[in-house]
C-alpha positions as CSV (number, residue, x, y, z in Angstrom):
1,M,89.2,81.3,-104.4
2,R,90.7,79.8,-107.5
3,K,92.7,77.3,-105.4
4,L,89.6,76.3,-103.5
5,S,87.7,75.7,-106.8
6,L,90.6,73.6,-108.1
7,L,90.8,71.6,-104.9
8,L,87.1,71.0,-104.9
9,C,87.2,69.9,-108.6
10,A,90.1,67.6,-107.9
11,G,88.2,66.1,-104.9
12,A,85.1,65.6,-107.0
13,L,87.2,63.8,-109.7
14,L,88.8,61.5,-107.0
15,L,85.4,60.7,-105.5
16,A,84.0,60.0,-108.9
17,G,86.9,57.5,-109.6
18,C,86.2,55.7,-106.2
19,V,82.9,54.7,-107.1
20,T,82.8,51.0,-107.6
21,Q,80.5,48.7,-109.5
22,P,79.1,45.8,-107.4
23,L,80.6,42.5,-108.2
24,A,78.8,40.5,-110.8
25,E,77.4,37.2,-109.7
26,G,77.6,33.9,-111.4
27,A,80.2,32.3,-113.8
28,K,83.2,34.2,-115.1
29,V,85.3,33.9,-117.9
30,A,88.4,31.8,-117.3
31,R,91.8,33.4,-117.4
32,R,94.9,31.6,-118.3
33,V,97.6,32.0,-115.7
34,D,100.6,33.4,-117.3
35,D,102.8,35.0,-114.6
36,P,106.6,35.0,-114.7
37,I,106.5,34.9,-110.9
38,A,104.7,31.7,-110.9
39,P,105.6,29.9,-114.2
40,D,104.4,26.6,-112.9
41,A,100.9,27.7,-111.9
42,R,99.4,25.8,-114.8
43,I,99.0,22.1,-114.9
44,Q,102.2,20.3,-116.2
45,Y,101.2,17.2,-118.1
46,D,103.3,14.1,-118.0
47,Q,104.7,15.0,-114.8
48,V,104.5,14.2,-111.0
49,V,103.3,16.8,-108.7
50,I,103.9,16.7,-104.9
51,L,100.7,18.4,-103.5
52,D,101.8,18.7,-99.8
53,R,104.3,21.3,-98.8
54,S,105.0,19.1,-95.7
55,L,107.0,16.8,-98.0
56,Q,108.9,19.7,-99.3
57,S,109.5,21.5,-95.8
58,D,113.2,21.9,-95.8
59,R,115.8,22.9,-98.5
60,A,116.3,19.4,-99.8
61,G,112.7,18.1,-99.3
62,K,111.5,15.0,-97.6
63,L,110.6,13.2,-100.9
64,A,112.3,13.2,-104.3
65,V,110.9,11.9,-107.7
66,E,113.7,9.8,-109.0
67,R,112.1,8.7,-112.1
68,Q,108.7,8.9,-114.0
69,G,107.3,8.0,-117.3
70,A,104.7,6.0,-119.0
71,R,104.4,3.3,-121.7
72,R,101.8,1.3,-123.5
73,N,100.7,-2.1,-122.2
74,P,100.3,-5.1,-124.6
75,T,96.4,-4.4,-124.2
76,G,96.8,-0.8,-125.3
77,T,96.3,0.9,-122.0
78,V,98.7,3.2,-120.7
79,K,100.9,2.3,-117.6
80,V,102.4,5.2,-115.5
81,I,105.4,4.4,-113.4
82,A,106.9,6.9,-110.8
83,Q,109.7,6.2,-108.4
84,F,110.2,8.0,-105.2
85,R,113.2,8.4,-102.7
86,N,112.6,9.0,-99.1
87,R,115.1,11.6,-98.0
88,T,114.5,11.3,-94.2
89,D,115.8,8.8,-91.7
90,Y,112.3,7.7,-90.7
91,T,109.6,5.7,-92.5
92,Q,107.1,7.8,-94.7
93,A,103.9,7.0,-95.8
94,I,102.7,8.7,-99.0
95,E,99.7,8.3,-101.4
96,A,99.7,8.7,-105.3
97,R,96.9,8.9,-107.9
98,V,97.0,9.5,-111.6
99,S,94.7,11.3,-114.1
100,F,94.7,10.6,-117.8
101,F,94.2,13.0,-120.6
102,D,93.7,12.8,-124.4
103,T,95.7,14.6,-127.0
104,E,93.6,17.8,-126.5
105,L,94.3,17.5,-122.7
106,V,90.8,16.6,-121.8
107,P,90.4,14.0,-119.1
108,V,89.5,10.7,-120.4
109,E,88.7,9.0,-117.1
110,K,88.2,9.8,-113.5
111,P,91.3,10.1,-111.5
112,S,92.5,6.7,-110.0
113,A,92.0,6.0,-106.3
114,W,94.5,7.1,-104.0
115,S,97.3,4.2,-103.6
116,R,99.4,4.0,-100.4
117,L,103.2,3.7,-100.7
118,I,105.3,3.0,-97.7
119,L,108.8,4.3,-97.9
120,S,111.6,2.9,-95.6
121,P,114.2,5.4,-94.3
122,N,116.3,6.8,-97.2
123,G,114.7,4.1,-99.3
124,T,112.8,4.0,-102.7
125,G,109.4,3.0,-103.7
126,T,107.6,2.7,-106.9
127,Y,104.0,3.7,-107.9
128,E,102.4,2.1,-110.9
129,E,98.8,2.5,-112.3
130,S,97.2,1.7,-115.6
131,S,94.5,3.6,-117.4
132,T,91.2,1.7,-118.3
133,M,91.0,3.4,-121.6
134,T,93.0,2.2,-124.6
135,S,93.6,4.4,-127.6
136,D,92.3,7.9,-126.2
137,V,95.2,8.3,-123.5
138,A,98.0,10.7,-124.5
139,H,99.1,12.3,-121.2
140,Y,99.0,11.8,-117.5
141,L,99.4,13.6,-114.2
142,V,100.5,12.0,-111.2
143,E,99.5,13.7,-107.8
144,V,101.4,12.8,-104.5
145,R,100.3,13.6,-101.0
146,E,101.2,12.5,-97.4
147,A,99.1,9.5,-96.3
148,R,95.9,10.3,-94.6
């Protein structure tokens, strides 16, 4: 009898623990991604990010970022330059765009339009884009994808 009572109590506790609250609707508080398994899950500023896995399908990848950086134009705008290498034996068409941010990492203008870049087999190509804002730009993010 005592075992039966203990089993019933344990079962009741388990059932009480299984009651779930309905999911709350609406906006939720944002959480910062800080996971050692995914250290690059956050936006990396002043970088080039390849969005399509198809460009990174094998071990070496189909596309390499050879160089990237930014500098101020004489007018005060910021020019971003990224150089790519086609690691394949066929012509590749890619597209790139850039977003500009201020010192507090807030976007200061809309992302640029996607620009097409044709890379010859095992060749290189350069993407360049300038901001329209002058003094507010402090950081950038270049996104790259296969041409659509």
